[in-house]
C-alpha positions as CSV (number, residue, x, y, z in Angstrom):
1,M,8.0,16.1,-4.2
2,A,11.1,14.9,-2.4
3,N,11.3,11.3,-1.1
4,L,10.9,11.4,2.6
5,S,11.1,7.7,3.1
6,I,13.9,6.3,5.4
7,E,15.2,3.1,6.8
8,I,16.6,2.4,10.3
9,C,17.7,-1.0,11.5
10,G,15.8,-2.6,8.6
11,V,12.6,-1.0,9.5
12,K,11.2,1.4,6.7
13,F,9.5,4.6,7.7
14,K,7.3,6.6,5.2
15,N,9.0,9.7,6.6
16,P,11.4,10.5,9.4
17,V,8.9,12.3,11.6
18,I,8.0,10.3,14.8
19,A,5.7,11.3,17.7
20,A,7.8,11.4,20.9
21,S,6.8,9.3,23.9
22,G,4.5,10.8,26.5
23,T,3.2,13.5,24.2
24,Y,1.0,11.4,21.9
25,G,-0.5,8.8,24.1
26,F,-1.2,5.8,21.8
27,G,-2.2,8.0,18.9
28,R,-6.1,7.8,19.2
29,E,-6.7,11.3,20.3
30,F,-4.6,12.9,17.5
31,D,-6.2,10.5,15.0
32,E,-9.5,12.5,15.7
33,V,-7.7,15.6,14.5
34,Y,-5.9,14.2,11.3
35,D,-5.2,10.7,9.9
36,I,-2.1,9.6,11.9
37,S,-1.1,7.1,9.3
38,Q,0.7,10.1,7.6
39,I,3.3,10.3,10.1
40,G,6.5,8.1,10.2
41,G,6.0,6.4,13.5
42,I,4.9,6.7,17.1
43,S,6.8,6.2,20.3
44,T,4.2,5.1,22.7
45,K,3.4,6.5,26.2
46,G,6.1,5.0,28.5
47,M,4.9,1.7,29.6
48,T,5.7,-0.4,32.7
49,L,4.9,-4.0,33.6
50,E,2.1,-2.9,35.9
51,P,-0.3,0.0,35.6
52,R,1.0,3.3,37.3
53,V,-1.1,6.2,38.6
54,G,1.9,8.6,38.4
55,N,2.8,11.5,40.4
56,P,0.6,13.8,42.5
57,V,-0.8,17.1,40.9
58,P,0.1,19.6,39.9
59,R,2.6,17.9,37.6
60,I,2.8,20.3,34.7
61,A,4.2,23.8,34.7
62,E,5.0,26.4,32.1
63,G,8.3,28.3,31.5
64,D,9.5,30.6,28.7
65,S,9.4,28.6,25.5
66,V,9.4,25.4,27.6
67,I,7.2,23.2,29.7
68,L,8.0,21.1,32.8
69,N,6.4,17.7,33.6
70,A,6.6,15.3,36.3
71,V,3.8,13.0,35.3
72,G,5.5,9.9,36.8
73,L,5.0,7.5,34.0
74,Q,1.1,7.2,34.5
75,N,0.3,4.4,32.1
76,P,-2.1,1.4,31.9
77,G,0.6,-1.2,31.8
78,V,2.0,-3.3,29.0
79,E,-0.7,-5.9,28.9
80,S,-3.4,-3.2,28.4
81,F,-1.2,-1.8,25.5
82,I,-1.0,-5.3,23.9
83,E,-4.8,-5.9,24.3
84,K,-6.2,-2.6,23.4
85,D,-3.7,-0.4,21.5
86,L,-1.3,-2.6,19.5
87,G,-3.8,-3.7,16.9
88,Y,-5.1,-0.2,16.4
89,L,-1.5,1.1,15.8
90,R,-0.9,-1.8,13.4
91,S,-4.0,-0.8,11.4
92,K,-2.8,2.8,11.0
93,G,0.5,1.5,9.2
94,V,2.8,3.6,11.3
95,V,6.1,2.2,12.7
96,I,5.4,1.2,16.3
97,I,8.1,2.1,18.9
98,A,7.1,0.8,22.4
99,N,8.6,3.1,25.0
100,V,9.3,1.1,28.2
101,A,10.6,1.7,31.7
102,G,11.3,-0.2,34.9
103,K,12.5,0.2,38.4
104,T,14.9,-2.7,38.2
105,L,17.0,-4.6,35.6
106,E,14.6,-7.5,36.0
107,D,11.8,-5.2,35.0
108,Y,13.5,-4.2,31.8
109,G,14.2,-7.6,30.9
110,K,10.6,-8.8,31.5
111,I,8.9,-6.1,29.6
112,C,11.3,-6.4,26.7
113,A,10.7,-10.1,26.6
114,R,6.8,-9.5,26.6
115,L,7.2,-7.1,23.6
116,N,9.8,-9.1,21.7
117,G,8.4,-9.5,18.1
118,L,5.2,-7.6,18.7
119,V,6.4,-4.1,17.8
120,D,8.9,-2.5,15.5
121,F,11.1,-1.1,18.1
122,V,11.7,-1.1,21.8
123,E,12.8,2.3,23.2
124,L,14.4,2.2,26.7
125,N,13.4,5.0,28.8
126,I,16.4,4.9,31.3
127,S,15.7,8.1,33.1
128,C,13.7,6.3,35.8
129,P,14.8,5.7,39.5
130,N,16.9,2.6,40.0
131,V,15.5,1.6,43.3
132,R,18.5,-0.8,43.9
133,A,21.0,2.0,43.5
134,G,19.6,4.6,45.8
135,G,17.4,6.2,43.5
136,M,20.0,6.8,40.7
137,A,18.7,6.8,37.2
138,F,19.9,4.1,34.9
139,G,20.7,6.7,32.3
140,I,23.2,8.7,34.2
141,K,26.3,6.7,34.3
142,P,27.7,4.7,31.4
143,E,28.2,1.5,33.6
144,S,24.4,1.5,34.4
145,I,23.6,2.2,30.8
146,K,25.6,-0.9,29.8
147,E,23.8,-3.0,32.3
148,V,20.3,-2.2,31.3
149,T,21.1,-2.2,27.6
150,R,22.7,-5.7,27.9
151,V,19.8,-7.1,29.9
152,S,17.2,-5.6,27.5
153,K,19.1,-6.8,24.4
154,N,19.2,-10.2,25.6
155,S,15.4,-10.3,25.8
156,L,15.0,-8.9,22.3
157,T,15.7,-11.6,19.7
158,K,13.3,-10.2,17.0
159,T,13.0,-6.5,17.8
160,P,15.6,-3.7,17.4
161,L,16.5,-1.9,20.6
162,M,16.5,1.9,20.8
163,V,18.1,3.4,24.0
164,K,16.9,6.9,24.9
165,L,19.6,8.9,26.4
166,S,19.4,11.5,29.3
167,P,21.0,14.9,28.7
168,N,21.7,15.2,32.4
169,V,25.0,13.5,32.2
170,E,28.7,14.3,32.1
171,S,29.3,13.2,28.5
172,I,26.5,12.3,26.0
173,S,29.2,10.8,23.7
174,V,30.5,8.3,26.4
175,N,27.0,7.3,27.2
176,A,25.9,6.8,23.6
177,R,29.0,4.6,23.1
178,A,28.1,2.7,26.4
179,A,24.8,1.9,24.8
180,E,26.2,0.8,21.4
181,E,28.9,-1.3,23.0
182,C,26.2,-3.4,24.9
183,G,23.9,-4.1,22.0
184,A,21.7,-1.0,21.2
185,D,20.7,-0.9,17.6
186,C,20.1,2.8,17.6
187,V,19.9,5.7,20.2
188,S,17.3,8.5,20.6
189,L,18.1,11.8,22.3
190,I,17.6,14.0,24.2
191,N,15.1,13.0,27.0
192,T,14.1,15.9,29.1
193,L,16.5,18.3,31.1
194,T,15.8,18.6,34.8
195,G,14.3,22.0,35.9
196,M,12.2,23.9,38.4
197,V,9.5,26.6,38.3
198,I,8.7,28.5,41.5
199,D,5.4,30.1,42.6
200,L,6.6,33.3,44.4
201,E,3.4,33.9,46.4
202,R,3.6,30.4,47.9
203,R,7.4,30.4,47.9
204,K,7.2,26.7,46.6
205,P,7.9,24.9,43.4
206,V,4.8,24.8,41.1
207,I,5.2,21.1,40.6
208,A,4.3,19.0,43.5
209,N,7.4,16.7,42.7
210,N,9.4,20.1,43.1
211,T,11.4,19.3,39.9
212,G,10.3,18.2,36.4
213,G,11.6,17.3,32.9
214,V,12.1,20.4,30.7
215,S,11.0,20.1,27.0
216,G,10.0,22.6,24.3
217,A,11.6,24.9,21.8
218,G,13.8,26.5,24.6
219,I,16.0,23.4,24.8
220,R,16.6,23.0,21.0
221,P,20.2,24.4,20.9
222,I,21.2,22.1,23.7
223,A,19.5,19.0,22.0
224,L,21.1,19.9,18.6
225,R,24.6,19.9,20.1
226,M,24.1,16.7,21.9
227,V,22.7,14.9,18.8
228,Y,25.7,16.1,16.9
229,E,28.2,14.8,19.4
230,A,26.4,11.4,19.8
231,A,26.1,11.0,16.1
232,H,29.7,11.4,15.7
233,A,30.6,9.1,18.5
234,V,28.7,6.0,17.4
235,K,28.1,4.0,14.2
236,I,24.6,3.1,15.1
237,P,21.7,5.3,13.9
238,V,20.7,8.3,15.9
239,I,17.1,9.6,16.3
240,G,17.0,13.3,17.3
241,M,14.6,15.3,19.4
242,G,14.4,18.3,21.7
243,G,12.3,21.4,20.8
244,I,11.5,20.6,17.3
245,T,8.5,22.8,16.1
246,S,9.2,23.1,12.2
247,G,10.3,21.3,9.2
248,E,13.5,23.5,9.3
249,D,14.1,22.5,12.9
250,A,13.8,18.8,11.9
251,L,16.1,19.1,8.9
252,S,18.7,20.8,11.1
253,F,18.8,17.8,13.4
254,M,19.3,15.5,10.4
255,M,22.0,17.7,9.0
256,A,23.7,17.2,12.4
257,G,23.6,13.5,12.0
258,A,20.1,12.3,13.0
259,R,18.5,9.8,10.8
260,A,15.1,10.6,12.0
261,V,13.5,13.0,14.5
262,Q,10.9,12.7,17.2
263,V,8.4,15.6,17.9
264,G,7.0,16.0,21.4
265,T,5.9,19.3,23.0
266,A,5.0,20.9,19.8
267,N,1.9,18.6,19.6
268,F,0.6,20.3,22.8
269,T,0.7,23.8,21.3
270,N,-0.3,22.8,17.8
271,A,-2.3,19.5,17.3
272,N,-1.4,19.6,13.7
273,A,2.4,20.0,14.3
274,M,3.6,16.9,12.8
275,P,1.7,17.0,9.5
276,E,2.8,20.6,9.1
277,I,6.5,19.6,9.8
278,I,6.4,16.9,7.2
279,S,5.1,19.4,4.6
280,Q,7.7,22.0,5.5
281,M,10.4,19.4,5.1
282,N,9.2,18.6,1.6
283,T,8.9,22.4,0.7
284,W,12.5,23.0,1.8
285,L,13.9,20.0,0.1
286,D,12.1,20.8,-3.1
287,S,13.3,24.4,-3.1
288,H,16.8,23.2,-2.8
289,N,16.4,20.5,-5.5
290,I,17.1,17.7,-3.0
291,A,15.6,14.5,-4.2
292,S,15.7,12.6,-0.8
293,V,15.8,13.5,2.7
294,N,18.5,10.9,3.2
295,E,20.9,13.3,1.2
296,I,21.0,15.8,4.0
297,V,22.0,13.4,6.8
298,D,25.2,14.4,8.6
299,T,26.0,17.1,6.1
300,L,26.8,19.8,8.6
301,T,30.2,21.4,8.2
302,L,31.7,23.2,11.3
303,N,33.2,26.6,11.1
304,G,36.9,26.8,11.1
């Protein structure tokens, strides 16, 4: 079988398949379906300094080949994670990526300082409202990306920083470089697109929040293009995600330049999605006589 092990920022993964934040909780529920130690890593449910109850319901809606969510970062808070879930994840032998969010720069600095040295990576969710900038998300403009990356990196002396990029931007390449310039050790993308589903009978949006984040197989071509652009704009590692449902999908992101992938919405439609993706990657690599998955990274050749 092909060697699926990879290394990013000095951290070794048994394979490049990572559970995406918000779709896997802290891993316990999926561990009842299969041994989660077989996946490469887990990006935790997005955490904040204090517990959050999230947005009003309904906050999930279906579209064609996609889902929309406006959960609103419901989570038990970082202290609960440290007390109840961190030890459990360590016992499973997976790479632990703590996904964090905040309303202010100070929030990001504090939560990164709290997790410094406790996890393998901190992943910044910068698509949350910046209450000090009129509700603008940190992840939209390169200037705000630089600010939040700099503050977070200053609080992380022992843990690599991963910045998760929003696709709702003018230039993904410019924003990836902004994160790199201010200390990001790697970037992950894409976060969800913004969308709406309408209930015709009520003449209202299905989701109480009106709009939600769009994810699932239907966004894969957009995500793949953005991952390619980001990977060729920066020198730091890129982790790709967006609509991955099969081993072939995962390999296509790696061919486009991603060093690893995250799998999200597929876990809702198929609880065994990630073990199957890992197996399918191995099958494809073996059938093409490729000894290591690292050999396919950034091997895409454009037409013309």
